[in-house]
Each structure stands twice: as structure tokens, then as C-alpha cells.
TORGUNU-236220 format. One record per residue: residue in one letter; residue number from 1; z, y, x of N, C-alpha, C in turn. Coordinates in Angstrom, 3 decimals, padded with zeros to 6 digits. Layout:
BEGIN
<pt residuo="A" num="NUM" n_pz="Z" n_py="Y" n_px="X" ca_pz="Z" ca_py="Y" ca_px="X" c_pz="Z" c_py="Y" c_px="X"/>
...
END
This chain:
BEGIN
<pt residuo="X" num="1" n_pz="-044.472" n_py="003.771" n_px="-036.625" ca_pz="-044.292" ca_py="002.253" ca_px="-037.081" c_pz="-044.414" c_py="002.697" c_px="-039.063"/>
<pt residuo="X" num="2" n_pz="-043.487" n_py="003.400" n_px="-039.366" ca_pz="-043.257" ca_py="003.135" ca_px="-040.980" c_pz="-044.810" c_py="003.852" c_px="-041.190"/>
<pt residuo="X" num="3" n_pz="-045.614" n_py="004.575" n_px="-041.050" ca_pz="-046.773" ca_py="004.646" ca_px="-041.311" c_pz="-047.515" c_py="003.925" c_px="-041.125"/>
<pt residuo="X" num="4" n_pz="-047.707" n_py="003.137" n_px="-040.191" ca_pz="-048.964" ca_py="001.786" ca_px="-040.514" c_pz="-048.784" c_py="000.936" c_px="-041.651"/>
<pt residuo="X" num="5" n_pz="-047.120" n_py="000.844" n_px="-041.571" ca_pz="-047.033" ca_py="-000.455" ca_px="-042.794" c_pz="-046.211" c_py="000.519" c_px="-044.235"/>
<pt residuo="X" num="6" n_pz="-046.908" n_py="001.756" n_px="-044.781" ca_pz="-047.148" ca_py="002.076" ca_px="-045.666" c_pz="-048.817" c_py="002.204" c_px="-045.791"/>
<pt residuo="X" num="7" n_pz="-049.066" n_py="002.072" n_px="-044.782" ca_pz="-051.151" ca_py="002.356" ca_px="-044.777" c_pz="-051.103" c_py="000.692" c_px="-045.471"/>
<pt residuo="X" num="8" n_pz="-051.132" n_py="000.106" n_px="-044.240" ca_pz="-050.863" ca_py="-001.733" ca_px="-045.043" c_pz="-049.955" c_py="-001.943" c_px="-046.247"/>
<pt residuo="X" num="9" n_pz="-049.443" n_py="-001.715" n_px="-046.757" ca_pz="-049.148" ca_py="-000.894" ca_px="-048.391" c_pz="-050.078" c_py="-000.796" c_px="-049.157"/>
<pt residuo="X" num="10" n_pz="-050.580" n_py="000.289" n_px="-049.153" ca_pz="-050.958" ca_py="000.747" ca_px="-049.759" c_pz="-052.274" c_py="000.531" c_px="-049.352"/>
<pt residuo="X" num="11" n_pz="-053.208" n_py="000.010" n_px="-048.253" ca_pz="-053.887" ca_py="-000.483" ca_px="-048.609" c_pz="-054.338" c_py="-001.312" c_px="-050.115"/>
<pt residuo="X" num="12" n_pz="-053.456" n_py="-002.795" n_px="-048.903" ca_pz="-052.780" ca_py="-003.983" ca_px="-050.041" c_pz="-052.790" c_py="-003.488" c_px="-051.120"/>
<pt residuo="X" num="13" n_pz="-052.221" n_py="-002.755" n_px="-052.198" ca_pz="-052.278" ca_py="-002.359" ca_px="-053.372" c_pz="-053.562" c_py="-001.832" c_px="-053.972"/>
<pt residuo="X" num="14" n_pz="-054.921" n_py="-000.893" n_px="-053.701" ca_pz="-055.271" ca_py="-000.257" ca_px="-053.683" c_pz="-056.558" c_py="-000.966" c_px="-053.724"/>
<pt residuo="X" num="15" n_pz="-056.364" n_py="-002.012" n_px="-053.200" ca_pz="-057.351" ca_py="-002.663" ca_px="-052.528" c_pz="-057.093" c_py="-004.014" c_px="-053.388"/>
<pt residuo="X" num="16" n_pz="-056.231" n_py="-004.535" n_px="-054.313" ca_pz="-055.579" ca_py="-005.466" ca_px="-055.465" c_pz="-055.933" c_py="-004.538" c_px="-056.798"/>
<pt residuo="X" num="17" n_pz="-055.812" n_py="-003.616" n_px="-056.740" ca_pz="-056.222" ca_py="-002.553" ca_px="-058.342" c_pz="-057.524" c_py="-003.342" c_px="-058.037"/>
<pt residuo="X" num="18" n_pz="-058.396" n_py="-002.267" n_px="-056.663" ca_pz="-059.750" ca_py="-002.563" ca_px="-057.513" c_pz="-060.285" c_py="-003.681" c_px="-057.184"/>
<pt residuo="X" num="19" n_pz="-060.193" n_py="-004.727" n_px="-056.823" ca_pz="-060.313" ca_py="-006.166" ca_px="-057.487" c_pz="-060.105" c_py="-006.470" c_px="-058.829"/>
<pt residuo="X" num="20" n_pz="-059.029" n_py="-005.610" n_px="-059.301" ca_pz="-059.089" ca_py="-006.063" ca_px="-060.549" c_pz="-059.727" c_py="-005.474" c_px="-061.802"/>
<pt residuo="X" num="21" n_pz="-060.874" n_py="-004.227" n_px="-061.092" ca_pz="-061.261" ca_py="-003.550" ca_px="-062.224" c_pz="-062.373" c_py="-003.900" c_px="-061.704"/>
<pt residuo="X" num="22" n_pz="-063.087" n_py="-003.380" n_px="-060.361" ca_pz="-064.092" ca_py="-004.314" ca_px="-060.196" c_pz="-064.128" c_py="-005.549" c_px="-060.734"/>
<pt residuo="X" num="23" n_pz="-063.783" n_py="-006.528" n_px="-060.373" ca_pz="-063.722" ca_py="-007.874" ca_px="-060.003" c_pz="-063.943" c_py="-007.991" c_px="-058.661"/>
<pt residuo="X" num="24" n_pz="-064.331" n_py="-009.783" n_px="-058.951" ca_pz="-065.588" ca_py="-010.142" ca_px="-056.975" c_pz="-066.799" c_py="-010.099" c_px="-056.786"/>
<pt residuo="X" num="25" n_pz="-067.527" n_py="-008.886" n_px="-056.292" ca_pz="-068.527" ca_py="-008.060" ca_px="-056.350" c_pz="-069.457" c_py="-009.462" c_px="-055.108"/>
<pt residuo="X" num="26" n_pz="-068.662" n_py="-009.243" n_px="-054.498" ca_pz="-069.377" ca_py="-009.813" ca_px="-052.935" c_pz="-069.538" c_py="-011.504" c_px="-053.002"/>
<pt residuo="X" num="27" n_pz="-070.733" n_py="-012.127" n_px="-053.379" ca_pz="-070.166" ca_py="-013.134" ca_px="-053.056" c_pz="-069.923" c_py="-014.359" c_px="-051.426"/>
<pt residuo="X" num="28" n_pz="-068.662" n_py="-014.196" n_px="-050.739" ca_pz="-068.505" ca_py="-014.412" ca_px="-049.414" c_pz="-068.404" c_py="-016.070" c_px="-049.413"/>
<pt residuo="X" num="29" n_pz="-068.166" n_py="-017.138" n_px="-050.004" ca_pz="-067.961" ca_py="-018.837" ca_px="-051.427" c_pz="-068.063" c_py="-019.201" c_px="-052.001"/>
<pt residuo="X" num="30" n_pz="-068.596" n_py="-020.001" n_px="-052.076" ca_pz="-068.417" ca_py="-021.247" ca_px="-053.144" c_pz="-066.875" c_py="-021.176" c_px="-054.219"/>
<pt residuo="X" num="31" n_pz="-066.670" n_py="-021.543" n_px="-053.302" ca_pz="-064.586" ca_py="-022.172" ca_px="-054.085" c_pz="-064.561" c_py="-020.987" c_px="-054.658"/>
<pt residuo="X" num="32" n_pz="-063.667" n_py="-019.853" n_px="-055.888" ca_pz="-063.842" ca_py="-019.310" ca_px="-056.366" c_pz="-062.545" c_py="-019.039" c_px="-056.167"/>
<pt residuo="X" num="33" n_pz="-061.484" n_py="-020.004" n_px="-055.755" ca_pz="-060.288" ca_py="-018.812" ca_px="-055.560" c_pz="-060.095" c_py="-018.634" c_px="-053.597"/>
<pt residuo="X" num="34" n_pz="-061.138" n_py="-018.707" n_px="-052.643" ca_pz="-061.064" ca_py="-018.409" ca_px="-051.523" c_pz="-061.816" c_py="-017.262" c_px="-051.689"/>
<pt residuo="X" num="35" n_pz="-062.797" n_py="-017.470" n_px="-052.513" ca_pz="-064.437" ca_py="-015.769" ca_px="-052.585" c_pz="-063.246" c_py="-015.093" c_px="-053.288"/>
<pt residuo="X" num="36" n_pz="-062.592" n_py="-015.146" n_px="-054.060" ca_pz="-061.598" ca_py="-014.264" ca_px="-054.614" c_pz="-060.245" c_py="-013.595" c_px="-052.890"/>
<pt residuo="X" num="37" n_pz="-059.907" n_py="-014.329" n_px="-052.889" ca_pz="-058.815" ca_py="-013.465" ca_px="-052.036" c_pz="-059.911" c_py="-013.128" c_px="-050.406"/>
<pt residuo="X" num="38" n_pz="-061.602" n_py="-013.941" n_px="-049.951" ca_pz="-061.896" ca_py="-013.210" ca_px="-049.069" c_pz="-062.330" c_py="-011.628" c_px="-049.730"/>
<pt residuo="X" num="39" n_pz="-062.931" n_py="-011.481" n_px="-051.461" ca_pz="-063.019" ca_py="-009.667" ca_px="-051.421" c_pz="-062.107" c_py="-008.915" c_px="-052.053"/>
<pt residuo="X" num="40" n_pz="-060.404" n_py="-009.550" n_px="-051.819" ca_pz="-059.525" ca_py="-008.914" ca_px="-051.324" c_pz="-059.354" c_py="-008.521" c_px="-050.586"/>
<pt residuo="X" num="41" n_pz="-059.200" n_py="-009.272" n_px="-049.381" ca_pz="-059.329" ca_py="-008.754" ca_px="-047.884" c_pz="-060.929" c_py="-007.689" c_px="-047.667"/>
<pt residuo="X" num="42" n_pz="-061.654" n_py="-007.393" n_px="-047.922" ca_pz="-062.637" ca_py="-007.501" ca_px="-048.184" c_pz="-062.415" c_py="-005.409" c_px="-048.369"/>
<pt residuo="X" num="43" n_pz="-061.728" n_py="-005.682" n_px="-049.622" ca_pz="-062.236" ca_py="-004.017" ca_px="-050.448" c_pz="-060.704" c_py="-004.315" c_px="-049.629"/>
<pt residuo="X" num="44" n_pz="-059.256" n_py="-004.521" n_px="-048.599" ca_pz="-058.095" ca_py="-004.129" ca_px="-048.080" c_pz="-058.810" c_py="-003.396" c_px="-046.941"/>
<pt residuo="X" num="45" n_pz="-059.812" n_py="-003.947" n_px="-046.662" ca_pz="-060.986" ca_py="-003.511" ca_px="-044.970" c_pz="-061.449" c_py="-002.234" c_px="-045.403"/>
<pt residuo="X" num="46" n_pz="-062.230" n_py="-001.939" n_px="-046.420" ca_pz="-063.204" ca_py="-000.946" ca_px="-047.214" c_pz="-062.744" c_py="000.535" c_px="-046.457"/>
<pt residuo="X" num="47" n_pz="-060.896" n_py="000.054" n_px="-047.555" ca_pz="-059.919" ca_py="001.104" ca_px="-047.921" c_pz="-059.142" c_py="001.330" c_px="-046.988"/>
<pt residuo="X" num="48" n_pz="-058.827" n_py="000.481" n_px="-045.624" ca_pz="-057.511" ca_py="000.593" ca_px="-044.555" c_pz="-058.412" c_py="002.106" c_px="-043.710"/>
<pt residuo="X" num="49" n_pz="-059.085" n_py="002.243" n_px="-043.853" ca_pz="-059.833" ca_py="003.911" ca_px="-042.981" c_pz="-059.509" c_py="004.727" c_px="-043.215"/>
<pt residuo="X" num="50" n_pz="-059.718" n_py="005.139" n_px="-044.779" ca_pz="-059.241" ca_py="006.206" ca_px="-045.822" c_pz="-057.577" c_py="005.897" c_px="-046.544"/>
<pt residuo="X" num="51" n_pz="-057.335" n_py="005.409" n_px="-046.274" ca_pz="-055.671" ca_py="005.237" ca_px="-046.807" c_pz="-055.032" c_py="005.754" c_px="-045.155"/>
<pt residuo="X" num="52" n_pz="-055.866" n_py="005.606" n_px="-044.228" ca_pz="-055.334" ca_py="005.705" ca_px="-042.910" c_pz="-055.609" c_py="007.367" c_px="-042.498"/>
<pt residuo="X" num="53" n_pz="-056.035" n_py="007.928" n_px="-043.227" ca_pz="-056.234" ca_py="009.294" ca_px="-042.505" c_pz="-055.530" c_py="009.882" c_px="-043.658"/>
<pt residuo="X" num="54" n_pz="-055.367" n_py="009.802" n_px="-045.009" ca_pz="-054.763" ca_py="010.215" ca_px="-045.623" c_pz="-053.096" c_py="010.540" c_px="-045.505"/>
<pt residuo="X" num="55" n_pz="-052.737" n_py="008.835" n_px="-045.302" ca_pz="-051.102" ca_py="009.143" ca_px="-044.804" c_pz="-050.382" c_py="009.668" c_px="-043.525"/>
<pt residuo="X" num="56" n_pz="-051.938" n_py="009.735" n_px="-042.338" ca_pz="-051.347" ca_py="010.266" ca_px="-041.431" c_pz="-051.808" c_py="011.985" c_px="-041.626"/>
<pt residuo="X" num="57" n_pz="-052.771" n_py="012.693" n_px="-042.636" ca_pz="-052.916" ca_py="013.372" ca_px="-042.817" c_pz="-052.025" c_py="014.309" c_px="-043.828"/>
<pt residuo="X" num="58" n_pz="-051.252" n_py="013.487" n_px="-044.314" ca_pz="-049.499" ca_py="013.978" ca_px="-045.305" c_pz="-048.686" c_py="013.803" c_px="-044.448"/>
<pt residuo="X" num="59" n_pz="-048.698" n_py="012.918" n_px="-043.554" ca_pz="-046.897" ca_py="013.044" ca_px="-042.569" c_pz="-046.791" c_py="014.420" c_px="-041.782"/>
<pt residuo="X" num="60" n_pz="-048.399" n_py="014.818" n_px="-041.068" ca_pz="-049.012" ca_py="015.630" ca_px="-040.478" c_pz="-048.147" c_py="016.957" c_px="-040.963"/>
<pt residuo="X" num="61" n_pz="-048.385" n_py="017.450" n_px="-042.592" ca_pz="-048.050" ca_py="018.773" ca_px="-043.519" c_pz="-046.607" c_py="018.457" c_px="-043.775"/>
<pt residuo="X" num="62" n_pz="-046.032" n_py="017.071" n_px="-043.609" ca_pz="-044.869" ca_py="017.466" ca_px="-043.481" c_pz="-043.874" c_py="017.841" c_px="-043.140"/>
END
């Protein structure tokens, strides 16, 4: 359970950092605020599988 929470937290943090550095690249909605939220969720969704693998790989090694 802790590994899943850690995966979600790291995904949201890295997705937020990616949003701040790369910006809102996807045009998902006409409203600016909703577009940024959807971009954040898209970045988190793209990073989630990679972070999931990294977290469980590190847990296995410990």
C-alpha cells in the first residue's frame, strides 16, 4: 500500500515539475485553467507506469 502511495506522490510531483518546465503542450480544452489541469493529469498518466516500475524495482532491491 505504501508503495502505491509513493508511486502516486512521485508521479504527481514529477508531473507538476514537467508541467512547469515544458508547459501546457496539449490543447485539451479551450479554457486555460482546465487545460492546465488536464495537461497535469496527462503528464501524470504518462509518468505513472515508469515511476511504478522504478519504485517496485527499488523496493525489490532493498
